[in-house]
Structures are given as C-alpha cells and as structure tokens.
N, CA, C and O atoms as a Tripos MOL2 file, in Angstrom:
@<TRIPOS>MOLECULE
protein
  280   279    70     0     0
PROTEIN
NO_CHARGES

@<TRIPOS>ATOM
      1 N           0.8440   -1.1620    0.0000 N.3       1 MET1
      2 CA          0.0000    0.0000    0.0000 C.3       1 MET1
      3 C           0.8940    1.2300    0.0000 C.2       1 MET1
      4 O           1.8990    1.2800    0.7080 O.2       1 MET1
      5 N           0.5240    2.2040   -0.7870 N.am      2 ASN2
      6 CA          1.2760    3.4530   -0.8500 C.3       2 ASN2
      7 C           0.4910    4.5750   -0.1740 C.2       2 ASN2
      8 O          -0.7400    4.5720   -0.1610 O.2       2 ASN2
      9 N           1.2140    5.5160    0.3750 N.am      3 PHE3
     10 CA          0.6230    6.6680    1.0470 C.3       3 PHE3
     11 C           1.0850    7.9320    0.3460 C.2       3 PHE3
     12 O           2.2170    8.0100   -0.1320 O.2       3 PHE3
     13 N           0.2150    8.9110    0.2870 N.am      4 LEU4
     14 CA          0.5150   10.1850   -0.3520 C.3       4 LEU4
     15 C           0.6370   11.2500    0.7240 C.2       4 LEU4
     16 O          -0.2470   11.3910    1.5690 O.2       4 LEU4
     17 N           1.7250   11.9940    0.6940 N.am      5 ALA5
     18 CA          1.9700   13.0340    1.6820 C.3       5 ALA5
     19 C           2.2320   14.3560    0.9790 C.2       5 ALA5
     20 O           2.6930   14.3900   -0.1620 O.2       5 ALA5
     21 N           1.9320   15.4300    1.6720 N.am      6 CYS6
     22 CA          2.1310   16.7750    1.1420 C.3       6 CYS6
     23 C           3.0020   17.5400    2.1370 C.2       6 CYS6
     24 O           2.7080   17.5510    3.3320 O.2       6 CYS6
     25 N           4.0710   18.1820    1.6580 N.am      7 ASP7
     26 CA          4.9100   18.9440    2.5770 C.3       7 ASP7
     27 C           4.3750   20.3570    2.7880 C.2       7 ASP7
     28 O           4.9510   21.1170    3.5670 O.2       7 ASP7
     29 N           3.3060   20.7210    2.1240 N.am      8 GLY8
     30 CA          2.6070   21.9910    2.3470 C.3       8 GLY8
     31 C           1.3260   21.7150    3.1110 C.2       8 GLY8
     32 O           1.3240   20.9660    4.0880 O.2       8 GLY8
     33 N           0.2590   22.3110    2.6720 N.am      9 SER9
     34 CA         -1.0320   22.0330    3.2980 C.3       9 SER9
     35 C          -2.0190   21.5650    2.2370 C.2       9 SER9
     36 O          -1.9160   21.9250    1.0640 O.2       9 SER9
     37 N          -2.9700   20.7590    2.6730 N.am     10 TRP10
     38 CA         -4.0020   20.2550    1.7790 C.3      10 TRP10
     39 C          -5.1240   21.2770    1.6810 C.2      10 TRP10
     40 O          -5.5220   21.8610    2.6880 O.2      10 TRP10
     41 N          -5.6310   21.4940    0.4850 N.am     11 THR11
     42 CA         -6.7750   22.3750    0.2730 C.3      11 THR11
     43 C          -7.8090   21.6210   -0.5540 C.2      11 THR11
     44 O          -7.5120   20.5810   -1.1420 O.2      11 THR11
     45 N          -9.0180   22.1550   -0.5930 N.am     12 VAL12
     46 CA        -10.0900   21.5650   -1.3870 C.3      12 VAL12
     47 C         -10.5190   22.5790   -2.4330 C.2      12 VAL12
     48 O         -10.8700   23.7120   -2.1020 O.2      12 VAL12
     49 N         -10.4890   22.1700   -3.7020 N.am     13 ASN13
     50 CA        -10.9000   23.0460   -4.8010 C.3      13 ASN13
     51 C         -12.4140   23.2040   -4.8110 C.2      13 ASN13
     52 O         -13.1220   22.5220   -4.0710 O.2      13 ASN13
     53 N         -12.9060   24.1090   -5.6550 N.am     14 ALA14
     54 CA        -14.3370   24.3540   -5.7650 C.3      14 ALA14
     55 C         -15.0870   23.1070   -6.2360 C.2      14 ALA14
     56 O         -16.2530   22.9170   -5.8900 O.2      14 ALA14
     57 N         -14.4270   22.2610   -7.0190 N.am     15 ASP15
     58 CA        -15.0960   21.0500   -7.4960 C.3      15 ASP15
     59 C         -14.9830   19.8930   -6.5050 C.2      15 ASP15
     60 O         -15.4330   18.7870   -6.8000 O.2      15 ASP15
     61 N         -14.3900   20.1300   -5.3380 N.am     16 GLY16
     62 CA        -14.3030   19.1210   -4.2860 C.3      16 GLY16
     63 C         -13.0480   18.2740   -4.3270 C.2      16 GLY16
     64 O         -12.8940   17.3710   -3.5050 O.2      16 GLY16
     65 N         -12.1460   18.5370   -5.2590 N.am     17 ALA17
     66 CA        -10.9130   17.7670   -5.3620 C.3      17 ALA17
     67 C          -9.8800   18.2870   -4.3690 C.2      17 ALA17
     68 O          -9.7690   19.4930   -4.1470 O.2      17 ALA17
     69 N          -9.1270   17.3670   -3.7760 N.am     18 ALA18
     70 CA         -8.0670   17.7510   -2.8470 C.3      18 ALA18
     71 C          -6.8360   18.1860   -3.6330 C.2      18 ALA18
     72 O          -6.5150   17.6110   -4.6730 O.2      18 ALA18
     73 N          -6.1510   19.2060   -3.1260 N.am     19 ALA19
     74 CA         -4.9550   19.7100   -3.7910 C.3      19 ALA19
     75 C          -3.8990   20.0050   -2.7340 C.2      19 ALA19
     76 O          -4.2200   20.3640   -1.6010 O.2      19 ALA19
     77 N          -2.6530   19.8510   -3.1150 N.am     20 CYS20
     78 CA         -1.5210   20.1080   -2.2290 C.3      20 CYS20
     79 C          -0.8760   21.4280   -2.6300 C.2      20 CYS20
     80 O          -0.6080   21.6590   -3.8090 O.2      20 CYS20
     81 N          -0.6260   22.2960   -1.6460 N.am     21 THR21
     82 CA          0.0140   23.5720   -1.9450 C.3      21 THR21
     83 C           1.5280   23.4410   -2.0080 C.2      21 THR21
     84 O           2.2110   24.3720   -2.4330 O.2      21 THR21
     85 N           2.0610   22.2970   -1.5910 N.am     22 GLY22
     86 CA          3.5070   22.0660   -1.6220 C.3      22 GLY22
     87 C           3.8590   20.9800   -2.6130 C.2      22 GLY22
     88 O           3.2950   20.9090   -3.7050 O.2      22 GLY22
     89 N           4.7910   20.1390   -2.2250 N.am     23 THR23
     90 CA          5.2410   19.0390   -3.0700 C.3      23 THR23
     91 C           4.6550   17.7320   -2.5690 C.2      23 THR23
     92 O           4.6480   17.4680   -1.3670 O.2      23 THR23
     93 N           4.1600   16.9090   -3.4960 N.am     24 LEU24
     94 CA          3.6220   15.6030   -3.1310 C.3      24 LEU24
     95 C           4.7420   14.5790   -3.0220 C.2      24 LEU24
     96 O           5.6930   14.6010   -3.8040 O.2      24 LEU24
     97 N           4.6260   13.6840   -2.0500 N.am     25 HIS25
     98 CA          5.5780   12.6000   -1.8460 C.3      25 HIS25
     99 C           4.7870   11.3090   -1.6910 C.2      25 HIS25
    100 O           3.7150   11.3050   -1.0870 O.2      25 HIS25
    101 N           5.3110   10.2170   -2.2310 N.am     26 THR26
    102 CA          4.6880    8.9190   -2.0250 C.3      26 THR26
    103 C           5.5900    8.0750   -1.1380 C.2      26 THR26
    104 O           6.8150    8.1060   -1.2630 O.2      26 THR26
    105 N           4.9630    7.3170   -0.2360 N.am     27 TYR27
    106 CA          5.6750    6.4440    0.6840 C.3      27 TYR27
    107 C           5.0380    5.0640    0.6440 C.2      27 TYR27
    108 O           3.8180    4.9360    0.5380 O.2      27 TYR27
    109 N           5.8610    4.0470    0.7300 N.am     28 THR28
    110 CA          5.3490    2.6850    0.8390 C.3      28 THR28
    111 C           5.0190    2.4140    2.3040 C.2      28 THR28
    112 O           5.3910    3.1910    3.1830 O.2      28 THR28
    113 N           4.3260    1.3190    2.5600 N.am     29 SER29
    114 CA          3.9840    0.9980    3.9450 C.3      29 SER29
    115 C           5.2390    0.7210    4.7700 C.2      29 SER29
    116 O           5.2650    1.0170    5.9640 O.2      29 SER29
    117 N           6.2720    0.1610    4.1550 N.am     30 GLU30
    118 CA          7.5220   -0.0790    4.8850 C.3      30 GLU30
    119 C           8.1960    1.2370    5.2660 C.2      30 GLU30
    120 O           8.7320    1.3710    6.3660 O.2      30 GLU30
    121 N           8.1670    2.2090    4.3500 N.am     31 GLU31
    122 CA          8.7430    3.5240    4.6560 C.3      31 GLU31
    123 C           7.9500    4.2270    5.7540 C.2      31 GLU31
    124 O           8.5340    4.8770    6.6220 O.2      31 GLU31
    125 N           6.6340    4.1020    5.7220 N.am     32 MET32
    126 CA          5.8020    4.7170    6.7600 C.3      32 MET32
    127 C           6.1000    4.0850    8.1200 C.2      32 MET32
    128 O           6.1680    4.7740    9.1370 O.2      32 MET32
    129 N           6.2740    2.7780    8.1180 N.am     33 ARG33
    130 CA          6.5710    2.0710    9.3610 C.3      33 ARG33
    131 C           7.8940    2.5690    9.9480 C.2      33 ARG33
    132 O           8.0060    2.7510   11.1600 O.2      33 ARG33
    133 N           8.8900    2.7870    9.0910 N.am     34 SER34
    134 CA         10.1780    3.2660    9.5870 C.3      34 SER34
    135 C          10.0900    4.7350   10.0160 C.2      34 SER34
    136 O          10.7910    5.1480   10.9390 O.2      34 SER34
    137 N           9.2350    5.5280    9.3530 N.am     35 LEU35
    138 CA          9.0710    6.9360    9.7350 C.3      35 LEU35
    139 C           8.3410    7.0710   11.0690 C.2      35 LEU35
    140 O           8.6660    7.9510   11.8670 O.2      35 LEU35
    141 N           7.3640    6.2090   11.3130 N.am     36 LEU36
    142 CA          6.5400    6.3220   12.5120 C.3      36 LEU36
    143 C           7.1360    5.6180   13.7200 C.2      36 LEU36
    144 O           6.6440    5.7900   14.8350 O.2      36 LEU36
    145 N           8.1570    4.8490   13.5280 N.am     37 GLY37
    146 CA          8.7840    4.1530   14.6400 C.3      37 GLY37
    147 C           8.4590    2.6740   14.5960 C.2      37 GLY37
    148 O           8.0150    2.1510   13.5740 O.2      37 GLY37
    149 N           8.6820    2.0100   15.7090 N.am     38 SER38
    150 CA          8.5280    0.5610   15.7550 C.3      38 SER38
    151 C           7.0580    0.1570   15.7450 C.2      38 SER38
    152 O           6.1710    0.9580   16.0410 O.2      38 SER38
    153 N           6.8260   -1.1040   15.3960 N.am     39 ASP39
    154 CA          5.4820   -1.6640   15.4110 C.3      39 ASP39
    155 C           4.9930   -1.8060   16.8430 C.2      39 ASP39
    156 O           5.7850   -1.8150   17.7850 O.2      39 ASP39
    157 N           3.6860   -1.9170   16.9930 N.am     40 LEU40
    158 CA          3.1110   -2.1550   18.3130 C.3      40 LEU40
    159 C           3.3400   -3.5990   18.7220 C.2      40 LEU40
    160 O           3.3020   -4.5080   17.8930 O.2      40 LEU40
    161 N           3.5740   -3.7940   19.9950 N.am     41 THR41
    162 CA          3.6600   -5.1560   20.5110 C.3      41 THR41
    163 C           2.2520   -5.6490   20.7860 C.2      41 THR41
    164 O           1.3100   -4.8580   20.8280 O.2      41 THR41
    165 N           2.1070   -6.9550   20.9730 N.am     42 TRP42
    166 CA          0.7770   -7.5050   21.2510 C.3      42 TRP42
    167 C           0.2450   -7.0020   22.5850 C.2      42 TRP42
    168 O          -0.9680   -6.8720   22.7550 O.2      42 TRP42
    169 N           1.1260   -6.7210   23.5290 N.am     43 ASP43
    170 CA          0.6820   -6.1500   24.8100 C.3      43 ASP43
    171 C           0.1040   -4.7520   24.6040 C.2      43 ASP43
    172 O          -0.9060   -4.4000   25.2130 O.2      43 ASP43
    173 N           0.7400   -3.9590   23.7530 N.am     44 GLN44
    174 CA          0.2300   -2.6240   23.4620 C.3      44 GLN44
    175 C          -1.0970   -2.6920   22.7120 C.2      44 GLN44
    176 O          -1.9940   -1.8840   22.9550 O.2      44 GLN44
    177 N          -1.2200   -3.6550   21.8050 N.am     45 VAL45
    178 CA         -2.4780   -3.8290   21.0770 C.3      45 VAL45
    179 C          -3.6020   -4.1750   22.0500 C.2      45 VAL45
    180 O          -4.6960   -3.6180   21.9630 O.2      45 VAL45
    181 N          -3.3350   -5.0850   22.9690 N.am     46 ALA46
    182 CA         -4.3480   -5.4750   23.9530 C.3      46 ALA46
    183 C          -4.7240   -4.2950   24.8380 C.2      46 ALA46
    184 O          -5.8980   -4.1090   25.1560 O.2      46 ALA46
    185 N          -3.7470   -3.5010   25.2350 N.am     47 GLU47
    186 CA         -4.0210   -2.3320   26.0700 C.3      47 GLU47
    187 C          -4.8710   -1.3100   25.3180 C.2      47 GLU47
    188 O          -5.8350   -0.7780   25.8690 O.2      47 GLU47
    189 N          -4.5210   -1.0360   24.0740 N.am     48 LEU48
    190 CA         -5.2980   -0.0920   23.2750 C.3      48 LEU48
    191 C          -6.7120   -0.5990   23.0300 C.2      48 LEU48
    192 O          -7.6720    0.1700   23.0820 O.2      48 LEU48
    193 N          -6.8370   -1.8960   22.7620 N.am     49 ARG49
    194 CA         -8.1570   -2.4750   22.5350 C.3      49 ARG49
    195 C          -9.0200   -2.3070   23.7840 C.2      49 ARG49
    196 O         -10.2000   -1.9700   23.6810 O.2      49 ARG49
    197 N          -8.4460   -2.5360   24.9510 N.am     50 GLY50
    198 CA         -9.1780   -2.3570   26.2010 C.3      50 GLY50
    199 C          -9.6010   -0.9140   26.4140 C.2      50 GLY50
    200 O         -10.7140   -0.6500   26.8690 O.2      50 GLY50
    201 N          -8.7190    0.0190   26.0870 N.am     51 GLU51
    202 CA         -9.0470    1.4380   26.2500 C.3      51 GLU51
    203 C         -10.1430    1.8760   25.2850 C.2      51 GLU51
    204 O         -11.0360    2.6360   25.6600 O.2      51 GLU51
    205 N         -10.0800    1.4000   24.0490 N.am     52 VAL52
    206 CA        -11.1140    1.7490   23.0630 C.3      52 VAL52
    207 C         -12.4490    1.1510   23.4760 C.2      52 VAL52
    208 O         -13.4810    1.8120   23.3630 O.2      52 VAL52
    209 N         -12.4460   -0.0880   23.9520 N.am     53 LEU53
    210 CA        -13.6750   -0.7220   24.4020 C.3      53 LEU53
    211 C         -14.2580    0.0380   25.5980 C.2      53 LEU53
    212 O         -15.4700    0.2350   25.6770 O.2      53 LEU53
    213 N         -13.4070    0.4570   26.5120 N.am     54 GLY54
    214 CA        -13.8720    1.2420   27.6520 C.3      54 GLY54
    215 C         -14.4780    2.5680   27.2230 C.2      54 GLY54
    216 O         -15.5090    2.9830   27.7540 O.2      54 GLY54
    217 N         -13.8430    3.2350   26.2650 N.am     55 LEU55
    218 CA        -14.3780    4.4970   25.7550 C.3      55 LEU55
    219 C         -15.7260    4.2830   25.0810 C.2      55 LEU55
    220 O         -16.6420    5.0880   25.2490 O.2      55 LEU55
    221 N         -15.8520    3.1930   24.3120 N.am     56 PHE56
    222 CA        -17.1200    2.8690   23.6670 C.3      56 PHE56
    223 C         -18.2070    2.6230   24.7070 C.2      56 PHE56
    224 O         -19.3330    3.0930   24.5480 O.2      56 PHE56
    225 N         -17.8790    1.8920   25.7690 N.am     57 CYS57
    226 CA        -18.8610    1.6110   26.8270 C.3      57 CYS57
    227 C         -19.3040    2.8920   27.5270 C.2      57 CYS57
    228 O         -20.4860    3.0590   27.8280 O.2      57 CYS57
    229 N         -18.3750    3.7850   27.7820 N.am     58 ILE58
    230 CA        -18.7250    5.0590   28.4220 C.3      58 ILE58
    231 C         -19.6490    5.8750   27.5220 C.2      58 ILE58
    232 O         -20.6500    6.4190   27.9890 O.2      58 ILE58
    233 N         -19.3150    5.9610   26.2250 N.am     59 ALA59
    234 CA        -20.1470    6.7230   25.2960 C.3      59 ALA59
    235 C         -21.5270    6.0890   25.1600 C.2      59 ALA59
    236 O         -22.5300    6.8030   25.1400 O.2      59 ALA59
    237 N         -21.5980    4.7550   25.0650 N.am     60 PHE60
    238 CA        -22.8830    4.0670   24.9550 C.3      60 PHE60
    239 C         -23.7020    4.2630   26.2270 C.2      60 PHE60
    240 O         -24.9090    4.4990   26.1610 O.2      60 PHE60
    241 N         -23.0560    4.1650   27.3700 N.am     61 GLY61
    242 CA        -23.7550    4.3780   28.6410 C.3      61 GLY61
    243 C         -24.2920    5.7930   28.7520 C.2      61 GLY61
    244 O         -25.4090    5.9970   29.2270 O.2      61 GLY61
    245 N         -23.5130    6.7670   28.3220 N.am     62 PHE62
    246 CA        -23.9680    8.1520   28.3540 C.3      62 PHE62
    247 C         -25.1980    8.3380   27.4690 C.2      62 PHE62
    248 O         -26.1670    8.9760   27.8780 O.2      62 PHE62
    249 N         -25.1610    7.7810   26.2570 N.am     63 LEU63
    250 CA        -26.3080    7.9140   25.3500 C.3      63 LEU63
    251 C         -27.5220    7.1830   25.8810 C.2      63 LEU63
    252 O         -28.6440    7.6640   25.7160 O.2      63 LEU63
    253 N         -27.3350    6.0330   26.5150 N.am     64 ALA64
    254 CA        -28.4660    5.2920   27.0960 C.3      64 ALA64
    255 C         -29.0830    6.0780   28.2450 C.2      64 ALA64
    256 O         -30.3060    6.1660   28.3510 O.2      64 ALA64
    257 N         -28.2400    6.6540   29.1110 N.am     65 LEU65
    258 CA        -28.7640    7.4710   30.2160 C.3      65 LEU65
    259 C         -29.4800    8.7140   29.7100 C.2      65 LEU65
    260 O         -30.5050    9.1150   30.2610 O.2      65 LEU65
    261 N         -28.9440    9.3130   28.6720 N.am     66 LYS66
    262 CA        -29.5690   10.5010   28.1000 C.3      66 LYS66
    263 C         -30.9560   10.1750   27.5680 C.2      66 LYS66
    264 O         -31.8880   10.9650   27.7200 O.2      66 LYS66
    265 N         -31.0920    9.0050   26.9410 N.am     67 ARG67
    266 CA        -32.3880    8.5870   26.4170 C.3      67 ARG67
    267 C         -33.3530    8.2570   27.5430 C.2      67 ARG67
    268 O         -34.5430    8.5450   27.4250 O.2      67 ARG67
    269 N         -32.8740    7.6560   28.6410 N.am     68 LEU68
    270 CA        -33.7370    7.3200   29.7630 C.3      68 LEU68
    271 C         -34.2420    8.5530   30.4940 C.2      68 LEU68
    272 O         -35.3620    8.5650   31.0050 O.2      68 LEU68
    273 N         -33.4170    9.5860   30.5420 N.am     69 ILE69
    274 CA        -33.8020   10.8100   31.2540 C.3      69 ILE69
    275 C         -34.9040   11.5490   30.5200 C.2      69 ILE69
    276 O         -35.7300   12.2030   31.1560 O.2      69 ILE69
    277 N         -34.9380   11.4610   29.1840 N.am     70 LYS70
    278 CA        -35.9590   12.1670   28.4050 C.3      70 LYS70
    279 C         -37.3200   11.6420   28.6440 C.2      70 LYS70
    280 O         -38.2840   12.1360   28.0590 O.2      70 LYS70
@<TRIPOS>BOND
     1     1     2 1
     2     2     3 1
     3     3     4 2
     4     3     5 am
     5     5     6 1
     6     6     7 1
     7     7     8 2
     8     7     9 am
     9     9    10 1
    10    10    11 1
    11    11    12 2
    12    11    13 am
    13    13    14 1
    14    14    15 1
    15    15    16 2
    16    15    17 am
    17    17    18 1
    18    18    19 1
    19    19    20 2
    20    19    21 am
    21    21    22 1
    22    22    23 1
    23    23    24 2
    24    23    25 am
    25    25    26 1
    26    26    27 1
    27    27    28 2
    28    27    29 am
    29    29    30 1
    30    30    31 1
    31    31    32 2
    32    31    33 am
    33    33    34 1
    34    34    35 1
    35    35    36 2
    36    35    37 am
    37    37    38 1
    38    38    39 1
    39    39    40 2
    40    39    41 am
    41    41    42 1
    42    42    43 1
    43    43    44 2
    44    43    45 am
    45    45    46 1
    46    46    47 1
    47    47    48 2
    48    47    49 am
    49    49    50 1
    50    50    51 1
    51    51    52 2
    52    51    53 am
    53    53    54 1
    54    54    55 1
    55    55    56 2
    56    55    57 am
    57    57    58 1
    58    58    59 1
    59    59    60 2
    60    59    61 am
    61    61    62 1
    62    62    63 1
    63    63    64 2
    64    63    65 am
    65    65    66 1
    66    66    67 1
    67    67    68 2
    68    67    69 am
    69    69    70 1
    70    70    71 1
    71    71    72 2
    72    71    73 am
    73    73    74 1
    74    74    75 1
    75    75    76 2
    76    75    77 am
    77    77    78 1
    78    78    79 1
    79    79    80 2
    80    79    81 am
    81    81    82 1
    82    82    83 1
    83    83    84 2
    84    83    85 am
    85    85    86 1
    86    86    87 1
    87    87    88 2
    88    87    89 am
    89    89    90 1
    90    90    91 1
    91    91    92 2
    92    91    93 am
    93    93    94 1
    94    94    95 1
    95    95    96 2
    96    95    97 am
    97    97    98 1
    98    98    99 1
    99    99   100 2
   100    99   101 am
   101   101   102 1
   102   102   103 1
   103   103   104 2
   104   103   105 am
   105   105   106 1
   106   106   107 1
   107   107   108 2
   108   107   109 am
   109   109   110 1
   110   110   111 1
   111   111   112 2
   112   111   113 am
   113   113   114 1
   114   114   115 1
   115   115   116 2
   116   115   117 am
   117   117   118 1
   118   118   119 1
   119   119   120 2
   120   119   121 am
   121   121   122 1
   122   122   123 1
   123   123   124 2
   124   123   125 am
   125   125   126 1
   126   126   127 1
   127   127   128 2
   128   127   129 am
   129   129   130 1
   130   130   131 1
   131   131   132 2
   132   131   133 am
   133   133   134 1
   134   134   135 1
   135   135   136 2
   136   135   137 am
   137   137   138 1
   138   138   139 1
   139   139   140 2
   140   139   141 am
   141   141   142 1
   142   142   143 1
   143   143   144 2
   144   143   145 am
   145   145   146 1
   146   146   147 1
   147   147   148 2
   148   147   149 am
   149   149   150 1
   150   150   151 1
   151   151   152 2
   152   151   153 am
   153   153   154 1
   154   154   155 1
   155   155   156 2
   156   155   157 am
   157   157   158 1
   158   158   159 1
   159   159   160 2
   160   159   161 am
   161   161   162 1
   162   162   163 1
   163   163   164 2
   164   163   165 am
   165   165   166 1
   166   166   167 1
   167   167   168 2
   168   167   169 am
   169   169   170 1
   170   170   171 1
   171   171   172 2
   172   171   173 am
   173   173   174 1
   174   174   175 1
   175   175   176 2
   176   175   177 am
   177   177   178 1
   178   178   179 1
   179   179   180 2
   180   179   181 am
   181   181   182 1
   182   182   183 1
   183   183   184 2
   184   183   185 am
   185   185   186 1
   186   186   187 1
   187   187   188 2
   188   187   189 am
   189   189   190 1
   190   190   191 1
   191   191   192 2
   192   191   193 am
   193   193   194 1
   194   194   195 1
   195   195   196 2
   196   195   197 am
   197   197   198 1
   198   198   199 1
   199   199   200 2
   200   199   201 am
   201   201   202 1
   202   202   203 1
   203   203   204 2
   204   203   205 am
   205   205   206 1
   206   206   207 1
   207   207   208 2
   208   207   209 am
   209   209   210 1
   210   210   211 1
   211   211   212 2
   212   211   213 am
   213   213   214 1
   214   214   215 1
   215   215   216 2
   216   215   217 am
   217   217   218 1
   218   218   219 1
   219   219   220 2
   220   219   221 am
   221   221   222 1
   222   222   223 1
   223   223   224 2
   224   223   225 am
   225   225   226 1
   226   226   227 1
   227   227   228 2
   228   227   229 am
   229   229   230 1
   230   230   231 1
   231   231   232 2
   232   231   233 am
   233   233   234 1
   234   234   235 1
   235   235   236 2
   236   235   237 am
   237   237   238 1
   238   238   239 1
   239   239   240 2
   240   239   241 am
   241   241   242 1
   242   242   243 1
   243   243   244 2
   244   243   245 am
   245   245   246 1
   246   246   247 1
   247   247   248 2
   248   247   249 am
   249   249   250 1
   250   250   251 1
   251   251   252 2
   252   251   253 am
   253   253   254 1
   254   254   255 1
   255   255   256 2
   256   255   257 am
   257   257   258 1
   258   258   259 1
   259   259   260 2
   260   259   261 am
   261   261   262 1
   262   262   263 1
   263   263   264 2
   264   263   265 am
   265   265   266 1
   266   266   267 1
   267   267   268 2
   268   267   269 am
   269   269   270 1
   270   270   271 1
   271   271   272 2
   272   271   273 am
   273   273   274 1
   274   274   275 1
   275   275   276 2
   276   275   277 am
   277   277   278 1
   278   278   279 1
   279   279   280 2
@<TRIPOS>SUBSTRUCTURE
     1 MET1         2 RESIDUE 1 A MET
     2 ASN2         6 RESIDUE 1 A ASN
     3 PHE3        10 RESIDUE 1 A PHE
     4 LEU4        14 RESIDUE 1 A LEU
     5 ALA5        18 RESIDUE 1 A ALA
     6 CYS6        22 RESIDUE 1 A CYS
     7 ASP7        26 RESIDUE 1 A ASP
     8 GLY8        30 RESIDUE 1 A GLY
     9 SER9        34 RESIDUE 1 A SER
    10 TRP10       38 RESIDUE 1 A TRP
    11 THR11       42 RESIDUE 1 A THR
    12 VAL12       46 RESIDUE 1 A VAL
    13 ASN13       50 RESIDUE 1 A ASN
    14 ALA14       54 RESIDUE 1 A ALA
    15 ASP15       58 RESIDUE 1 A ASP
    16 GLY16       62 RESIDUE 1 A GLY
    17 ALA17       66 RESIDUE 1 A ALA
    18 ALA18       70 RESIDUE 1 A ALA
    19 ALA19       74 RESIDUE 1 A ALA
    20 CYS20       78 RESIDUE 1 A CYS
    21 THR21       82 RESIDUE 1 A THR
    22 GLY22       86 RESIDUE 1 A GLY
    23 THR23       90 RESIDUE 1 A THR
    24 LEU24       94 RESIDUE 1 A LEU
    25 HIS25       98 RESIDUE 1 A HIS
    26 THR26      102 RESIDUE 1 A THR
    27 TYR27      106 RESIDUE 1 A TYR
    28 THR28      110 RESIDUE 1 A THR
    29 SER29      114 RESIDUE 1 A SER
    30 GLU30      118 RESIDUE 1 A GLU
    31 GLU31      122 RESIDUE 1 A GLU
    32 MET32      126 RESIDUE 1 A MET
    33 ARG33      130 RESIDUE 1 A ARG
    34 SER34      134 RESIDUE 1 A SER
    35 LEU35      138 RESIDUE 1 A LEU
    36 LEU36      142 RESIDUE 1 A LEU
    37 GLY37      146 RESIDUE 1 A GLY
    38 SER38      150 RESIDUE 1 A SER
    39 ASP39      154 RESIDUE 1 A ASP
    40 LEU40      158 RESIDUE 1 A LEU
    41 THR41      162 RESIDUE 1 A THR
    42 TRP42      166 RESIDUE 1 A TRP
    43 ASP43      170 RESIDUE 1 A ASP
    44 GLN44      174 RESIDUE 1 A GLN
    45 VAL45      178 RESIDUE 1 A VAL
    46 ALA46      182 RESIDUE 1 A ALA
    47 GLU47      186 RESIDUE 1 A GLU
    48 LEU48      190 RESIDUE 1 A LEU
    49 ARG49      194 RESIDUE 1 A ARG
    50 GLY50      198 RESIDUE 1 A GLY
    51 GLU51      202 RESIDUE 1 A GLU
    52 VAL52      206 RESIDUE 1 A VAL
    53 LEU53      210 RESIDUE 1 A LEU
    54 GLY54      214 RESIDUE 1 A GLY
    55 LEU55      218 RESIDUE 1 A LEU
    56 PHE56      222 RESIDUE 1 A PHE
    57 CYS57      226 RESIDUE 1 A CYS
    58 ILE58      230 RESIDUE 1 A ILE
    59 ALA59      234 RESIDUE 1 A ALA
    60 PHE60      238 RESIDUE 1 A PHE
    61 GLY61      242 RESIDUE 1 A GLY
    62 PHE62      246 RESIDUE 1 A PHE
    63 LEU63      250 RESIDUE 1 A LEU
    64 ALA64      254 RESIDUE 1 A ALA
    65 LEU65      258 RESIDUE 1 A LEU
    66 LYS66      262 RESIDUE 1 A LYS
    67 ARG67      266 RESIDUE 1 A ARG
    68 LEU68      270 RESIDUE 1 A LEU
    69 ILE69      274 RESIDUE 1 A ILE
    70 LYS70      278 RESIDUE 1 A LYS
C-alpha cells in the first residue's frame, strides 16, 4: 500500500478535489513504518483495545442514560 503526503497544506478546490500547496511525496507501507517508529507489541495492542472498548462503553452508557432521562 502506498501513502501520499504533502509537505505543504491540503486544500479543497471548488469542485471538491483535494490539492496540495507544496510538493507531493509517495511512501510505501515499509517507509511509513520506519518513519513512525517501531510496530506495536501484542501487549500494546491489547491495552489499546481495552481502552477503546472502555471508551465505547462510556459513550454508549452516556447515550443510554440521556435517552432514559428524556
């Protein structure tokens, strides 16, 4: 998979097309991995999954309580 990056800023034309005000660069997934640092360990994945699930439960609980109060 390739990724497209802009060293300027992204803008949207009147016709809805995205445009780069700087220079476009393409990166492969291996290059992105090396730019972003090391891969996640399985322990980090499990921790993030738990945090996302907790956030989802909090948001769902808030919406359920909001509906019950009405």
